[in-house]
N, C-alpha and C positions, 0 to 999 in steps of 0.2 A: 504494500500500500504506500503510495507516494505522499509527500508532505501536504500537497493540496487536498488530497482525499481525506487525510487525517484532520485537517483544519475544518473540514465540512461536517465532521461528526458531532452529534449533539450529546450533551451530558444527560444523565438520568434526570437531573433536576429540571433541565430545560424541557425535556419531553413530558415530564409530569405536569409542568406548567401549561404546555400546549394542550395536553389531553384533559387537564382538569382533574387529575388523580394524584394520590399521594405517591411520593418516591418509593415508599414501602410496597405499594401495589405493583409498581414496575419491577421491583426486586422479586416479588413473589411470582409474577408472570415469567420472569427470566428463569427462576429456579424450577418452577413446575411446568412451564411451557403450555402449549395448547391454546394460546390466545391469538396467535398469528402475527405477533409483532417481532420481527427479526432484530437481532442486536449483534454487535461486534464485541468480542471479549479480547482485550489487550492486556495481558497479564492479569492484574487484579481490577482493571477498569472495565466498565461496560459503557459502550457508546452506541448511538443509533444514527442511521442515515436518514436525512430529512425525507428522501423519496419513500423510504419504508414507512415512516410515520404518516405521510400523506396517503399512501396506499392503505394503511391500516384504518385510517379515518374513512376513506371511501368505501372500503369493504364492510364497514360496520354501519353504514347509513341504513336507516329504516324509514319507510314511508308511513305517514299518518294514514289512518283509515280514510277511505274515500267518503264514507258517510258514517255518521254517528247515530246509532239506534236511539229513537225517542226524540230526535230533533226534526 
């Protein structure tokens, strides 16, 4: 991985801020997997690529119901 790619990686704190979740939530996701958010492990550090965070958001979009019963 070159220096430019390294500088584009996001910290767990920044990703938590973007997603509106706790840093501990991201740590659990990384530990247990299954949530679909890829990460890069560099020694003891965990980093995320912005394009993976954006894809995670897109893949988790849910549409509101077209009609609400009773309205």
